[in-house]
Backbone bond lengths (Angstrom), bond angles and torsions (degrees), N, CA, C in turn:
res aa  C-N    CA-C-N  psi(-1)  N-CA   C-N-CA  omega(-1)  CA-C   N-CA-C  phi
1 M - - - 1.361 - - 1.481 109.25 -
2 K 1.330 120.45 -34.35 1.388 120.60 -179.93 1.423 108.88 -69.02
3 K 1.300 126.86 -32.75 1.432 129.40 175.17 1.580 109.50 -60.27
4 L 1.313 110.08 -49.54 1.477 118.19 -175.21 1.664 108.17 -58.21
5 I 1.363 117.21 -45.21 1.410 119.80 178.49 1.489 110.92 -63.05
6 L 1.448 115.05 -44.70 1.461 117.41 -178.60 1.518 109.69 -61.84
7 L 1.303 121.88 -43.37 1.538 123.07 177.76 1.463 109.84 -64.32
8 M 1.316 123.18 -39.33 1.479 122.27 172.04 1.504 115.30 -56.85
9 L 1.311 117.22 -42.05 1.490 121.10 -178.63 1.434 109.13 -73.79
10 V 1.249 123.99 -40.87 1.512 129.83 177.53 1.585 103.41 -56.06
11 A 1.375 113.65 -50.07 1.519 114.95 -173.38 1.440 116.56 -70.85
12 M 1.402 113.60 -26.02 1.565 117.78 179.46 1.578 110.31 -87.95
13 V 1.126 122.68 -24.08 1.533 124.49 -178.69 1.505 107.41 -50.17
14 P 1.374 128.01 -52.68 1.448 120.93 179.47 1.400 115.71 -58.74
15 F 1.361 120.56 -35.92 1.474 120.68 -179.50 1.495 111.04 -69.68
16 L 1.337 120.40 -39.24 1.336 126.87 -177.59 1.526 110.85 -69.16
17 T 1.321 121.13 -39.27 1.414 118.63 175.12 1.502 115.14 -72.15
18 M 1.218 118.60 -26.62 1.438 121.18 -176.97 1.549 105.94 -77.28
19 A 1.257 124.36 -30.38 1.449 126.36 175.13 1.468 113.09 -68.05
20 Q 1.291 115.51 -24.39 1.436 117.45 -175.39 1.651 116.56 -102.85
21 K 1.359 111.17 4.50 1.412 119.36 -175.26 1.485 108.16 -73.98
22 R 1.387 120.05 130.52 1.416 127.68 177.48 1.524 112.99 -94.16
23 T 1.222 111.72 158.90 1.475 122.84 173.24 1.568 111.74 -82.76
24 K 1.129 118.18 150.17 1.495 118.66 -177.10 1.540 105.68 -73.52
25 K 1.471 114.53 137.98 1.396 115.51 -177.46 1.525 116.39 -75.63
26 G 1.223 116.04 -26.32 1.582 114.71 179.69 1.492 110.59 -74.80
27 K 1.161 128.31 -10.27 1.449 129.63 -176.77 1.489 111.81 -92.23
28 D 1.215 121.80 124.52 1.440 127.62 177.42 1.531 107.97 -91.75
29 T 1.301 120.96 99.54 1.441 117.81 177.93 1.565 107.79 -110.28
30 K 1.249 112.78 119.91 1.549 114.74 -179.26 1.630 102.15 -114.36
31 I 1.228 111.63 135.21 1.483 120.58 172.36 1.510 109.35 -104.84
32 E 1.278 111.67 121.73 1.568 117.35 -178.06 1.455 105.51 -106.29
33 T 1.324 118.06 131.19 1.473 118.24 177.82 1.577 102.57 -118.60
34 T 1.295 113.10 133.91 1.438 117.37 -179.94 1.515 112.17 -110.35
35 D 1.251 111.00 136.94 1.577 119.64 -173.57 1.612 101.52 -86.58
36 K 1.344 108.49 114.95 1.482 118.55 176.40 1.450 114.90 -60.08
37 S 1.386 116.09 -27.28 1.540 115.77 -177.34 1.534 112.27 -73.65
38 S 1.318 115.20 -26.23 1.467 117.71 179.69 1.576 112.24 -70.27
39 D 1.241 116.28 -24.09 1.503 117.87 169.50 1.479 117.37 -67.34
40 A 1.250 117.57 -20.97 1.449 121.76 178.64 1.473 112.80 -69.14
41 K 1.412 118.23 126.65 1.476 116.50 176.16 1.542 109.83 -105.71
42 A 1.249 110.88 106.50 1.470 117.30 -176.87 1.562 106.67 -122.02
43 T 1.258 116.93 140.43 1.454 119.49 176.09 1.490 108.01 -114.47
44 F 1.253 122.70 143.52 1.370 126.00 -179.02 1.497 107.91 -124.69
45 M 1.526 109.85 154.62 1.371 119.31 -174.45 1.434 113.58 -146.29
46 I 1.290 126.31 136.10 1.490 128.30 179.89 1.470 103.01 -110.60
47 L 1.367 115.15 119.71 1.366 123.90 175.98 1.645 105.16 -100.26
48 K 1.323 113.30 115.56 1.368 117.19 -178.12 1.630 108.14 -108.52
49 G 1.411 109.62 124.08 1.410 111.46 172.22 1.542 110.91 -124.44
50 V 1.410 108.71 126.90 1.480 117.90 -177.67 1.620 107.30 -96.96
51 E 1.175 114.92 117.77 1.446 117.08 -178.76 1.581 110.74 -109.73
52 I 1.311 115.11 121.36 1.400 118.64 -172.66 1.553 107.63 -111.37
53 D 1.337 119.56 123.92 1.450 123.33 -173.22 1.526 103.60 -79.33
54 M 1.227 122.58 114.55 1.496 129.08 -178.92 1.475 107.20 -74.87
55 F 1.369 123.74 -33.87 1.361 123.92 176.24 1.415 116.14 -59.20
56 E 1.382 116.00 -44.54 1.522 124.95 166.39 1.529 113.20 -62.90
57 M 1.167 116.80 -39.35 1.529 118.77 -177.85 1.578 109.63 -64.88
58 D 1.410 112.42 -40.65 1.543 114.03 174.67 1.486 116.79 -56.08
59 Q 1.361 118.66 -21.22 1.393 123.31 -170.74 1.489 110.98 -90.25
60 V 1.388 110.42 -10.74 1.656 112.76 -170.75 1.653 107.55 -62.05
61 G 1.354 115.66 -41.97 1.539 115.67 177.10 1.420 120.40 -76.79
62 M 1.348 115.61 -10.29 1.565 118.09 -175.09 1.470 110.17 -80.44
63 D 1.315 119.09 160.21 1.490 122.24 171.55 1.589 105.87 -88.69
64 Q 1.407 114.63 178.23 1.472 118.69 -169.18 1.485 110.47 -70.84
65 K 1.258 124.64 -30.16 1.476 130.40 -179.34 1.668 107.66 -62.47
66 E 1.279 112.11 -47.86 1.499 118.60 -175.74 1.478 108.24 -64.72
67 I 1.367 117.43 -40.99 1.509 122.50 -179.68 1.405 110.55 -58.76
68 E 1.436 116.46 -54.82 1.427 118.07 -178.64 1.448 114.96 -63.80
69 D 1.375 119.38 -31.93 1.632 122.52 175.53 1.539 100.22 -63.02
70 R 1.284 122.66 -43.91 1.478 117.91 -167.47 1.510 107.72 -76.16
71 K 1.415 120.28 -27.85 1.536 122.45 179.96 1.515 103.79 -71.83
72 R 1.260 117.63 -45.94 1.573 122.12 178.60 1.493 114.52 -51.44
73 S 1.261 114.01 -40.69 1.510 121.86 -177.52 1.528 107.86 -74.34
74 D 1.283 117.32 -22.62 1.492 121.01 178.52 1.486 115.50 -96.17
75 I 1.321 117.05 -1.31 1.512 123.24 178.66 1.505 110.03 -69.88
76 T 1.282 128.49 -25.17 1.478 125.45 179.40 1.444 109.61 -66.83
77 L 1.228 114.55 154.61 1.401 120.64 -176.25 1.544 116.84 -64.84
78 D 1.221 114.66 -37.19 1.511 120.51 172.37 1.549 110.52 -63.81
79 G 1.313 116.14 -38.13 1.537 118.40 179.54 1.598 109.19 -66.71
80 M 1.384 113.98 -41.41 1.495 116.14 -177.62 1.572 108.53 -68.26
81 I 1.305 115.87 -35.97 1.422 114.54 -175.95 1.515 111.58 -75.18
82 Q 1.355 109.96 -34.96 1.587 113.73 172.78 1.537 111.29 -58.68
83 R 1.420 114.28 -42.38 1.457 112.91 -168.52 1.529 106.98 -73.50
84 H 1.390 119.27 -35.29 1.500 120.05 -173.99 1.585 112.54 -83.87
85 S 1.309 114.32 -20.65 1.503 119.59 -178.91 1.583 109.83 -82.91
86 N 1.375 116.66 -31.96 1.456 122.70 175.98 1.627 105.82 -119.84
87 P 1.283 118.18 76.05 1.426 115.66 176.95 1.420 115.25 -64.65
88 S 1.321 115.04 132.71 1.544 114.70 170.89 1.421 115.81 -92.78
89 S 1.362 113.25 72.18 1.415 119.61 -176.52 1.412 113.75 -111.63
90 S 1.188 122.35 142.65 1.456 126.34 175.01 1.595 111.79 -105.84
91 F 1.489 114.69 129.31 1.454 111.96 -178.07 1.534 109.12 -112.41
92 H 1.245 111.34 154.19 1.506 116.99 175.56 1.651 102.69 -140.63
93 F 1.342 113.96 125.36 1.440 120.80 -179.17 1.384 113.25 -109.04
94 S 1.446 115.63 147.45 1.374 118.60 174.38 1.765 101.89 -137.24
95 Y 1.334 117.20 147.00 1.411 119.50 179.26 1.512 106.92 -122.34
96 D 1.328 115.26 125.10 1.368 120.44 -179.19 1.672 111.74 -114.64
97 I 1.290 114.54 104.83 1.531 119.99 -173.07 1.469 108.74 -101.34
98 G 1.318 120.26 -8.57 1.504 119.93 179.63 1.473 107.65 172.06
99 G 1.307 115.47 -169.45 1.411 121.40 -177.04 1.549 115.35 -64.71
100 E 1.284 114.74 -33.06 1.490 114.99 179.48 1.605 111.14 -112.59
101 S 1.263 117.92 160.31 1.434 120.04 177.27 1.508 110.13 -70.12
102 S 1.236 119.84 131.22 1.520 120.00 177.88 1.567 108.35 -110.20
103 K 1.325 114.00 170.68 1.493 120.69 177.03 1.542 107.70 -59.54
104 E 1.298 119.72 -42.93 1.397 121.54 -177.01 1.551 116.07 -68.94
105 S 1.253 116.47 -34.94 1.520 116.34 173.05 1.551 113.66 -69.92
106 E 1.422 113.09 -36.85 1.454 116.94 171.90 1.479 113.46 -64.21
107 Y 1.233 120.72 -34.47 1.491 128.48 177.98 1.625 105.45 -68.78
108 F 1.207 115.26 -49.56 1.533 116.91 178.19 1.555 112.74 -60.59
109 T 1.378 118.80 -39.17 1.381 120.74 179.13 1.510 111.38 -70.28
110 K 1.234 119.30 -41.24 1.604 119.38 179.16 1.502 107.20 -66.53
111 S 1.331 123.82 -42.12 1.291 122.63 -175.22 1.476 116.47 -71.94
112 S 1.415 116.13 -25.23 1.417 119.81 179.24 1.504 120.04 -83.02
113 R 1.271 114.86 4.42 1.497 123.47 -175.34 1.589 109.24 -57.22
114 G 1.306 116.84 -39.59 1.444 123.57 -174.99 1.469 111.53 -89.50
115 F 1.278 125.31 -3.32 1.444 126.11 179.67 1.522 112.44 -69.38
116 R 1.363 116.57 140.73 1.455 120.86 -179.37 1.510 115.62 -116.53
117 S 1.427 112.73 7.33 1.604 118.87 172.83 1.446 108.21 -153.19
118 M 1.324 112.26 167.18 1.444 119.87 175.30 1.447 110.78 -76.11
119 A 1.272 117.44 -25.07 1.465 116.25 172.54 1.537 115.53 -59.29
120 Q 1.316 117.74 -40.36 1.502 125.83 176.95 1.626 105.26 -60.29
121 A 1.207 116.95 -47.08 1.484 118.88 -172.58 1.597 109.15 -67.92
122 V 1.303 111.33 -42.50 1.579 116.68 178.76 1.623 106.51 -60.34
123 H 1.350 111.12 -50.96 1.467 115.95 -173.78 1.623 110.05 -58.28
124 H 1.307 111.93 -37.64 1.557 117.81 -177.92 1.556 109.23 -65.50
125 A 1.407 113.87 -43.85 1.400 118.02 178.98 1.521 115.37 -68.84
126 Q 1.322 112.63 -26.16 1.487 116.97 -177.58 1.499 107.99 -76.29
127 K 1.379 114.75 -30.27 1.616 118.85 178.69 1.584 104.42 -62.78
128 S 1.414 127.18 -27.82 1.298 124.62 -178.67 1.535 115.74 -96.01
129 G 1.375 110.29 12.94 1.440 114.86 175.87 1.330 125.12 103.90
130 W 1.377 115.85 -4.12 1.489 128.33 -179.33 1.542 111.46 -76.78
131 N 1.313 117.65 137.19 1.513 115.03 178.06 1.565 103.36 -121.22
132 F 1.432 108.25 141.49 1.420 117.01 179.05 1.487 110.59 -68.88
133 V 1.435 114.11 138.20 1.483 115.33 179.78 1.571 108.40 -118.68
134 N 1.358 116.43 -52.02 1.502 115.95 -177.97 1.529 109.08 -153.58
135 S 1.360 120.56 170.32 1.355 118.89 -178.57 1.613 106.51 -142.17
136 T 1.353 108.57 153.05 1.604 108.87 172.11 1.492 99.68 -135.60
137 I 1.341 116.97 148.52 1.470 120.40 -178.65 1.600 106.44 -130.30
138 V 1.256 117.27 118.53 1.496 121.50 170.62 1.427 112.27 -109.23
139 I 1.446 111.00 131.36 1.474 119.67 -173.18 1.584 104.88 -115.75
140 D 1.307 114.49 125.88 1.480 123.44 178.12 1.500 108.02 -133.30
141 D 1.295 115.42 117.83 1.476 119.99 -175.71 1.443 119.25 26.92
142 M 1.414 119.18 -91.50 1.392 127.38 179.72 1.453 121.30 -99.45
143 I 1.375 111.31 5.17 1.436 120.05 -173.84 1.463 109.29 -127.87
144 T 1.248 120.30 132.97 1.450 123.50 167.86 1.519 113.78 -120.29
145 I 1.281 115.78 124.19 1.538 122.34 -178.89 1.348 113.38 -103.16
146 H 1.250 119.08 120.46 1.529 128.88 -177.41 1.517 107.49 -101.13
147 Y 1.349 119.75 121.24 1.465 123.50 174.41 1.573 104.56 -110.77
148 Y 1.292 115.34 116.86 1.427 121.47 176.95 1.543 109.39 -113.77
149 Y 1.359 116.66 119.00 1.433 122.15 -174.54 1.540 105.40 -98.00
150 M 1.373 111.11 125.85 1.398 118.21 -176.01 1.526 113.12 -123.71
151 K 1.250 124.69 155.88 1.442 128.38 178.92 1.492 111.55 -137.42
152 R 1.276 112.84 149.80 1.550 118.23 174.14 1.545 108.21 -131.40
């Protein structure tokens, strides 16, 4: 038993002395850690599409009876298919690439004036090297706001 304890102490002495070893005080050793994610150069863009439902906008000036008559005429299956296949929506697009307006965002805004859907706007941005990341849709009565987050 004594031999076993003596053997354990002899084996543990190097480990215990290594743990207590101090660094030299005169030497300034600084360890720098670099964050690898900061080296990545990624640019983000928010494509904002405001969709205004013109069918609902037409009803703003009408009285309640006219609105109900118009809805009743659209209740038929053909009327519903017609309304959803040819949506009477107006789109307005804005491109946010950073804090200030850039030539690229101005180019996107000018070229998107004739677009009739969000898919056209995303496709146009994708041609310029932007990749779709995520989307958020906010619906408010007659207006639907689409936020598409893109990355390059």
